[in-house]
C-alpha positions as CSV (number, residue, x, y, z in Angstrom):
1,M,-17.7,10.6,19.7
2,P,-18.2,7.7,22.1
3,A,-17.3,4.5,20.4
4,G,-20.7,3.0,20.2
5,R,-22.7,6.1,19.1
6,A,-23.6,7.7,15.8
7,P,-22.9,11.4,15.5
8,E,-26.0,13.6,16.4
9,G,-28.4,13.8,13.5
10,A,-26.8,11.1,11.5
11,A,-29.5,8.4,12.2
12,E,-32.3,10.5,10.6
13,G,-30.2,11.3,7.5
14,R,-29.2,7.6,7.1
15,R,-32.7,6.4,7.1
16,L,-33.3,8.4,4.0
17,L,-30.5,6.5,2.2
18,L,-30.5,3.1,3.7
19,S,-32.9,0.1,3.4
20,S,-34.3,-1.3,6.6
21,S,-31.8,-4.2,6.5
22,E,-28.9,-1.9,5.8
23,E,-30.0,0.3,8.7
24,R,-30.1,-2.7,11.0
25,V,-26.5,-3.7,10.1
26,V,-25.2,-0.1,10.4
27,Q,-26.8,0.2,13.8
28,R,-25.1,-3.0,14.9
29,V,-21.7,-1.6,13.9
30,L,-22.4,1.6,15.8
31,D,-23.6,-0.3,18.9
32,D,-20.5,-2.6,18.9
33,G,-18.0,0.1,18.1
34,D,-15.9,-0.6,21.2
35,E,-15.3,-4.1,20.0
36,L,-14.0,-2.7,16.7
37,L,-11.5,-0.5,18.6
38,E,-10.4,-3.6,20.5
39,L,-9.7,-5.4,17.3
40,A,-7.8,-2.5,15.8
41,S,-5.8,-2.2,19.0
42,A,-4.9,-5.9,18.9
43,L,-3.6,-5.6,15.3
44,I,-1.5,-2.5,16.3
45,A,0.0,-4.5,19.2
46,C,1.4,-7.0,16.7
47,D,4.8,-5.7,15.5
48,T,4.7,-6.2,11.8
49,T,7.3,-3.7,10.9
50,T,8.1,-4.1,7.2
51,R,11.5,-5.6,6.3
52,A,14.2,-3.1,5.6
53,A,16.3,-5.8,3.8
54,W,15.2,-8.9,1.9
55,D,16.7,-11.2,4.5
56,D,15.2,-9.4,7.6
57,P,13.6,-12.0,10.0
58,P,9.8,-12.1,10.4
59,R,8.1,-10.5,13.4
60,D,4.5,-10.9,14.4
61,E,3.1,-11.4,10.9
62,E,1.9,-14.9,11.6
63,K,0.4,-13.9,15.0
64,L,-1.7,-11.2,13.3
65,Q,-2.9,-13.4,10.5
66,R,-4.0,-16.1,12.9
67,L,-5.9,-13.5,14.9
68,L,-7.8,-12.5,11.8
69,A,-8.3,-16.1,10.7
70,E,-9.9,-17.0,14.0
71,R,-12.4,-14.1,13.8
72,L,-13.3,-14.7,10.2
73,A,-13.9,-18.4,10.9
74,V,-16.5,-17.5,13.4
75,T,-18.6,-15.9,10.6
76,G,-18.5,-19.2,8.7
77,A,-15.9,-18.1,6.2
78,Q,-13.5,-20.6,4.6
79,V,-10.1,-19.4,5.7
80,E,-6.7,-20.2,4.2
81,V,-3.3,-19.0,5.7
82,W,-0.3,-19.9,3.6
83,E,3.3,-19.1,3.1
84,P,4.0,-18.5,-0.7
85,E,6.9,-19.9,-2.5
86,P,10.0,-17.6,-2.6
87,L,10.2,-15.1,-5.4
88,G,13.3,-15.8,-7.4
89,P,15.9,-13.2,-8.4
90,G,14.8,-10.9,-11.2
91,H,11.1,-10.7,-10.1
92,P,9.9,-7.1,-10.9
93,Y,8.7,-6.6,-7.4
94,A,11.9,-7.9,-5.8
95,R,14.9,-8.0,-8.1
96,L,17.1,-9.6,-5.5
97,G,14.5,-12.3,-4.7
98,L,12.4,-12.7,-1.5
99,D,11.0,-15.4,0.7
100,F,7.9,-15.5,2.9
101,R,9.1,-17.7,5.7
102,G,7.2,-16.5,8.8
103,R,5.2,-14.1,6.8
104,P,2.0,-15.9,5.7
105,Q,-0.8,-14.5,3.6
106,L,-4.5,-14.9,4.4
107,A,-7.5,-15.3,2.1
108,A,-11.0,-16.1,3.2
109,G,-14.2,-16.7,1.2
110,W,-17.7,-16.0,2.6
111,G,-21.1,-16.1,1.0
112,G,-21.9,-16.7,-2.6
113,P,-21.7,-17.7,-5.3
114,G,-25.1,-16.4,-6.4
115,G,-24.1,-12.8,-7.2
116,P,-21.2,-10.5,-8.0
117,S,-18.1,-11.1,-5.8
118,L,-16.2,-8.4,-3.9
119,L,-12.5,-8.3,-2.7
120,L,-11.8,-6.7,0.7
121,N,-8.0,-6.2,0.9
122,G,-5.5,-4.7,3.3
123,H,-1.8,-5.0,4.1
124,I,-0.6,-6.0,7.5
125,D,2.9,-4.5,7.4
126,A,3.7,-1.1,8.8
127,V,6.8,1.2,8.5
128,E,9.4,1.6,11.2
129,A,8.1,3.4,14.3
130,G,11.4,5.2,14.9
131,P,12.6,6.2,18.4
132,A,9.9,5.2,20.9
133,D,10.6,8.3,23.0
134,A,9.5,10.5,20.0
135,W,6.0,9.2,20.5
136,R,3.6,10.4,23.2
137,H,2.6,6.7,23.7
138,D,4.2,3.4,23.0
139,P,3.7,3.0,19.2
140,F,2.7,-0.7,19.6
141,R,0.2,0.0,22.3
142,A,-3.0,1.6,20.9
143,V,-4.4,4.5,22.9
144,V,-7.7,6.4,22.3
145,E,-7.3,10.0,23.1
146,D,-9.4,13.0,22.0
147,G,-11.4,11.0,19.6
148,R,-8.4,9.4,17.8
149,L,-6.9,5.9,18.0
150,Y,-3.1,6.2,18.1
151,G,-0.4,3.6,17.3
152,R,1.9,2.5,14.5
153,G,-0.3,1.4,11.6
154,S,-3.5,2.8,13.0
155,A,-4.1,4.8,9.8
156,D,-1.9,2.8,7.4
157,M,-3.7,0.5,7.6
158,K,-4.6,-1.7,10.6
159,G,-7.5,0.5,11.4
160,G,-9.0,0.0,8.0
161,L,-8.1,-3.7,8.0
162,A,-10.0,-4.1,11.3
163,G,-13.0,-2.3,9.7
164,L,-13.1,-4.7,6.8
165,C,-13.2,-7.7,9.2
166,F,-15.6,-6.1,11.6
167,A,-18.0,-5.3,8.7
168,L,-18.3,-9.0,8.0
169,E,-18.8,-9.8,11.6
170,A,-21.6,-7.3,11.8
171,L,-23.3,-8.9,8.8
172,H,-23.0,-12.3,10.4
173,R,-24.4,-11.1,13.7
174,C,-27.4,-9.7,11.9
175,D,-28.0,-13.0,10.1
176,V,-27.3,-11.3,6.8
177,R,-25.5,-13.5,4.2
178,P,-24.4,-12.1,0.8
179,R,-25.5,-13.9,-2.4
180,G,-22.1,-13.1,-4.1
181,A,-18.8,-14.2,-2.6
182,V,-16.9,-11.8,-0.3
183,V,-13.1,-12.5,-0.6
184,F,-11.2,-11.1,2.4
185,C,-7.4,-10.9,1.8
186,S,-4.7,-9.6,4.2
187,N,-1.2,-9.6,2.8
188,T,2.4,-8.8,3.8
189,D,5.0,-6.6,2.1
190,E,3.1,-3.7,0.7
191,E,5.5,-1.2,2.3
192,S,8.6,-3.0,1.3
193,S,7.9,-4.2,-2.3
194,G,4.4,-5.1,-3.1
195,A,5.4,-8.8,-3.1
196,G,2.6,-9.8,-0.7
197,G,-0.2,-8.7,-3.0
198,W,1.6,-10.3,-5.9
199,A,1.7,-13.6,-4.0
200,A,-2.0,-13.4,-3.3
201,V,-2.8,-12.8,-7.0
202,D,-0.5,-15.6,-7.9
203,H,-2.4,-17.8,-5.5
204,G,-5.7,-17.1,-7.3
205,V,-7.2,-14.4,-5.1
206,S,-9.6,-12.4,-7.3
207,A,-13.2,-11.1,-7.5
208,D,-15.4,-9.0,-9.8
209,A,-14.2,-5.8,-8.1
210,G,-12.3,-4.8,-4.9
211,I,-11.4,-2.2,-2.4
212,C,-8.2,-1.7,-0.5
213,A,-8.4,-0.1,3.0
214,E,-5.8,2.6,2.5
215,P,-6.5,5.8,4.4
216,T,-8.4,7.8,1.8
217,G,-10.8,9.8,4.0
218,F,-13.7,8.0,2.2
219,D,-12.5,9.2,-1.2
220,A,-12.2,6.6,-4.0
221,F,-8.5,6.4,-5.1
222,V,-8.9,5.1,-8.7
223,A,-5.4,5.7,-9.9
224,C,-1.8,5.5,-8.5
225,R,1.7,6.2,-9.7
226,G,4.1,3.4,-10.1
227,A,7.4,3.2,-8.2
228,T,10.8,1.9,-9.2
229,T,14.0,2.1,-7.2
230,G,17.3,2.7,-9.0
231,V,20.8,2.7,-7.7
232,L,23.3,4.8,-9.6
233,T,26.9,4.0,-8.9
234,V,29.9,6.0,-10.0
235,R,33.4,4.6,-9.8
236,G,36.5,6.6,-8.9
237,R,40.0,5.7,-8.0
238,A,41.4,5.6,-4.4
239,G,44.3,7.7,-3.3
240,H,45.6,9.8,-0.4
241,A,43.3,12.9,0.0
242,E,46.1,15.0,1.5
243,L,48.7,14.5,-1.3
244,P,48.8,16.2,-4.7
245,Q,47.4,13.9,-7.4
246,P,48.4,13.8,-11.1
247,D,45.7,13.6,-13.8
248,W,43.8,10.4,-13.8
249,T,45.3,9.5,-17.2
250,M,48.6,9.4,-15.3
251,G,47.3,7.2,-12.5
252,G,46.0,9.9,-10.2
253,A,43.2,9.4,-7.8
254,V,39.6,10.3,-8.8
255,N,36.9,11.4,-6.3
256,A,33.8,9.4,-7.0
257,I,31.7,11.8,-4.9
258,E,32.6,14.7,-7.0
259,K,32.0,12.8,-10.2
260,L,28.5,11.9,-8.9
261,L,27.4,15.4,-8.3
262,P,26.8,16.5,-11.9
263,L,24.8,13.3,-12.6
264,A,22.6,14.1,-9.6
265,G,22.1,17.5,-11.0
266,S,21.1,16.1,-14.4
267,L,18.4,13.9,-12.7
268,R,17.1,17.0,-10.9
269,H,16.7,18.7,-14.3
270,L,14.9,15.7,-15.7
271,R,12.4,15.9,-12.9
272,G,11.8,19.5,-13.8
273,R,11.2,18.6,-17.4
274,W,8.7,15.9,-16.4
275,Q,6.8,18.5,-14.2
276,Q,6.6,21.0,-17.1
277,R,5.2,18.7,-19.7
278,P,1.9,20.1,-21.1
279,E,-0.2,17.0,-20.8
280,Q,-0.5,15.6,-17.3
281,H,-2.6,12.9,-15.6
282,P,-5.8,14.5,-14.3
283,L,-5.7,12.8,-10.9
284,L,-1.9,12.3,-10.3
285,S,1.2,14.4,-9.9
286,P,3.7,14.2,-12.7
287,S,6.3,11.5,-12.8
288,S,9.2,12.3,-10.6
289,I,12.7,11.2,-9.4
290,V,13.9,11.8,-5.8
291,P,17.4,10.9,-4.5
292,T,16.8,9.3,-1.1
293,V,20.1,7.6,0.0
294,I,23.8,8.4,-0.8
295,R,26.8,6.2,0.1
296,G,30.4,6.9,-0.6
297,G,33.8,6.8,0.9
298,E,35.6,4.7,3.5
299,W,38.1,6.9,5.2
300,S,38.4,10.7,6.0
301,V,41.7,11.1,4.2
302,T,41.1,8.8,1.2
303,Y,39.7,9.6,-2.2
304,P,36.4,7.6,-2.4
305,D,36.6,5.0,-5.1
306,S,32.9,4.7,-5.5
307,C,29.7,6.6,-4.7
308,S,26.1,5.3,-5.0
309,L,22.9,7.2,-5.1
310,V,19.5,5.5,-4.5
311,C,16.7,7.2,-6.4
312,D,12.9,6.7,-5.9
313,V,11.3,7.1,-9.3
314,Q,7.5,7.5,-9.5
315,Y,5.7,7.3,-12.8
316,T,2.1,7.7,-14.0
317,P,0.2,5.1,-16.0
318,R,0.8,7.3,-19.1
319,D,4.5,6.8,-18.8
320,A,4.4,3.0,-18.4
321,D,5.5,0.6,-21.1
322,A,3.1,-1.6,-23.1
323,A,3.1,-4.2,-20.3
324,G,2.3,-1.5,-17.7
325,M,5.8,-1.5,-16.2
326,G,8.5,1.1,-15.8
327,T,11.1,0.1,-18.4
328,L,10.6,3.3,-20.5
329,V,11.1,5.5,-17.5
330,Q,14.1,3.6,-16.4
331,A,15.6,3.9,-19.8
332,E,15.0,7.7,-19.8
333,V,16.6,8.1,-16.4
334,M,19.7,6.1,-17.4
335,R,20.0,8.0,-20.7
336,C,19.8,11.3,-18.8
337,A,22.7,10.3,-16.5
338,L,24.7,9.0,-19.4
339,D,24.3,12.2,-21.4
340,A,25.7,14.1,-18.4
341,C,28.9,12.1,-18.7
342,S,29.8,13.5,-22.2
343,D,31.7,16.5,-20.9
344,D,33.8,14.5,-18.4
345,D,36.7,12.4,-19.7
346,W,36.7,10.1,-16.7
347,L,33.0,9.5,-16.8
348,A,33.0,9.0,-20.6
349,A,35.6,6.3,-20.1
350,H,34.0,4.9,-16.9
351,P,30.3,5.3,-17.4
352,P,28.0,5.0,-14.4
353,E,26.3,1.7,-13.5
354,W,22.6,1.3,-12.8
355,Q,20.8,-1.4,-10.8
356,W,17.0,-1.5,-10.6
357,L,15.8,-3.1,-7.4
358,D,12.1,-3.2,-8.0
359,D,9.3,-2.0,-10.2
360,S,5.7,-1.7,-8.8
361,P,3.6,-0.6,-11.7
362,P,0.9,2.1,-11.8
363,A,-2.7,1.4,-12.5
364,E,-6.0,3.1,-12.8
365,V,-9.7,2.1,-12.8
366,R,-12.3,4.1,-14.8
367,T,-14.0,6.7,-12.8
368,D,-17.4,5.3,-13.9
369,E,-16.5,1.7,-12.9
370,G,-19.2,0.1,-10.8
371,I,-17.0,-0.3,-7.7
372,V,-16.2,3.4,-7.7
373,I,-19.9,4.4,-7.8
374,A,-20.9,1.7,-5.2
375,A,-18.2,2.6,-2.7
376,L,-18.9,6.3,-2.8
377,G,-22.6,5.6,-2.6
378,A,-22.1,3.4,0.5
379,A,-20.0,6.1,2.1
380,R,-22.6,8.8,1.4
381,S,-25.3,6.6,2.9
382,V,-23.5,6.6,6.3
383,G,-23.0,10.3,6.1
384,R,-19.4,10.3,4.8
385,P,-19.5,11.6,1.2
386,G,-16.2,11.3,-0.8
387,E,-15.0,12.0,-4.3
388,V,-12.9,10.4,-7.0
389,A,-9.1,11.0,-6.4
390,G,-5.7,9.6,-7.1
391,L,-2.8,8.3,-5.1
392,D,0.7,9.8,-5.8
393,S,2.2,6.9,-4.0
394,W,1.5,3.2,-4.7
395,H,-1.0,0.7,-3.4
396,D,-1.7,-3.1,-3.6
397,A,-4.9,-2.2,-5.6
398,A,-2.6,-1.8,-8.6
399,T,-1.6,-5.4,-8.4
400,F,-5.1,-6.8,-8.2
401,T,-6.2,-4.5,-11.0
402,L,-3.3,-5.2,-13.4
403,F,-2.5,-8.9,-12.7
404,G,-5.6,-10.3,-10.9
405,G,-8.3,-9.2,-13.2
406,T,-10.0,-7.4,-10.3
407,P,-10.6,-3.7,-10.8
408,T,-9.6,-2.4,-7.3
409,I,-9.7,1.0,-5.7
410,S,-8.4,2.3,-2.4
411,F,-11.2,3.3,-0.1
412,G,-10.6,3.6,3.6
413,P,-10.8,5.7,6.8
414,G,-8.4,8.4,8.0
415,D,-6.1,10.8,6.4
416,L,-3.2,9.6,4.3
417,R,-1.0,12.4,5.7
418,A,-1.1,10.6,9.1
419,A,0.6,7.6,7.6
420,H,4.2,6.9,8.5
421,T,4.3,9.8,11.0
422,V,5.2,9.9,14.7
423,D,2.0,9.7,16.8
424,E,0.2,8.2,13.8
425,G,-3.6,8.2,14.5
426,V,-7.0,7.8,12.9
427,P,-10.3,9.3,14.1
428,V,-12.4,6.8,16.0
429,R,-15.5,8.0,14.1
430,D,-13.8,7.2,10.8
431,L,-13.1,3.6,11.9
432,I,-16.7,3.0,13.0
433,E,-18.4,4.6,10.0
434,Y,-16.0,2.9,7.6
435,A,-17.0,-0.5,8.9
436,A,-20.6,0.6,8.5
437,A,-19.9,1.7,4.9
438,V,-18.2,-1.5,4.0
439,A,-21.1,-3.6,5.4
440,V,-23.5,-1.5,3.2
441,L,-21.2,-1.9,0.2
442,V,-21.1,-5.7,0.6
443,M,-24.9,-5.8,0.8
444,R,-25.4,-3.7,-2.3
445,W,-22.6,-5.2,-4.4
446,C,-23.0,-8.8,-3.6
447,G,-26.7,-8.8,-2.8
448,I,-28.2,-10.6,0.2
449,E,-30.0,-13.9,0.6
450,R,-33.6,-13.5,1.6
451,R,-33.1,-16.3,4.2
452,C,-29.7,-16.9,5.9
453,C,-28.0,-19.9,4.6
454,R,-25.4,-21.9,6.6
455,G,-24.1,-23.9,3.8
456,R,-20.5,-24.4,2.8
457,P,-18.8,-21.0,2.3
458,S,-17.3,-20.0,-1.1
459,P,-13.6,-20.6,-1.5
460,P,-11.2,-17.7,-1.7
461,G,-11.1,-16.2,-5.2
462,A,-14.5,-17.5,-6.3
463,R,-16.1,-15.2,-8.8
């Protein structure tokens, strides 16, 4: 579809579902679609690859946030860009601690405060692009081809983030001002830890309800699994691999890799038990544990004296502890590994060690929550009907829901299966119609002033 046009037949169907003011704003989005693609392309051009380690230097995070801040300021929004204080060691989202130098957060308030408030959220970080020669195009240079916008982060989630911003711009250009406050928030560190969303909540960003622009295909993701990263370390005893070794009780070498294998097998069996439980969450896959990284050994002819296994553990809201966190699941995983040591004299005398690096908790919003009904209704009104669904991964919506008092769902353009892939892309039609749906959602949720008011905008987080 050409960037500035609605699909054939869509206009007539929309008029049956949209008010005259909503139709006017939607048409403005469609007419200005090329500008939306330019904004999404500019965001993709900013290298905001997520940190692989806590001390990785920043990239283009500040550049991207300043770009958004300038555009939002034109609408009359009150914009704040700030660097949060570092998270100290032991924080559940970053056990080793984390600082935000060069990685600012952004919050902007617009409209209000005469009606319900709405949070529009998106994360600015994207995963590693991998080898550039594996892509058909430069991953940081957006390309439109065969009706899709390609580039790292196009689906997850710079396309959706551009749509949120552009929806507010379209409302402003149509001289439509919401009665309730619209709180726009773009944060860092969703892909690495969830710490950026936490920093926003800690700063006071909140609203009566919210959406997060994950690529949901216009579905409403009302639930997500939590994620916690565990590192299992087994100790051995170094020795020459090509020499006969006495029993370990006589000082012989012990191969830490071999000692780890039965423990990894026990965790695989635990995953199977979780999958076979009779009562499961209706929208989410069962809790699971997946080994993702293994490290052991230093030399080809030396018995390894340690071996570590990194495990990604996902858990449903039903498996969370009373505080909504993953301590119960962590305890079950550690107990499973410890039980597997009982038949091995070395492991019984030298039990494995566990380190938990993070814990991003699960969350869910009731399927009859107002924001769920409103978001799906807005999508239907622009010809993109969706349904209630769940996210087997994790999203920032959980943080705003659990800790910010803002029931938040994920609702965005594109297919989640395109996220993190080589040649990541999102349909152009999705981006344009998503911006239109968000504009309609704002008008319906927040209400609109009968006459445009140019007074002082609401501060971020106003309810």
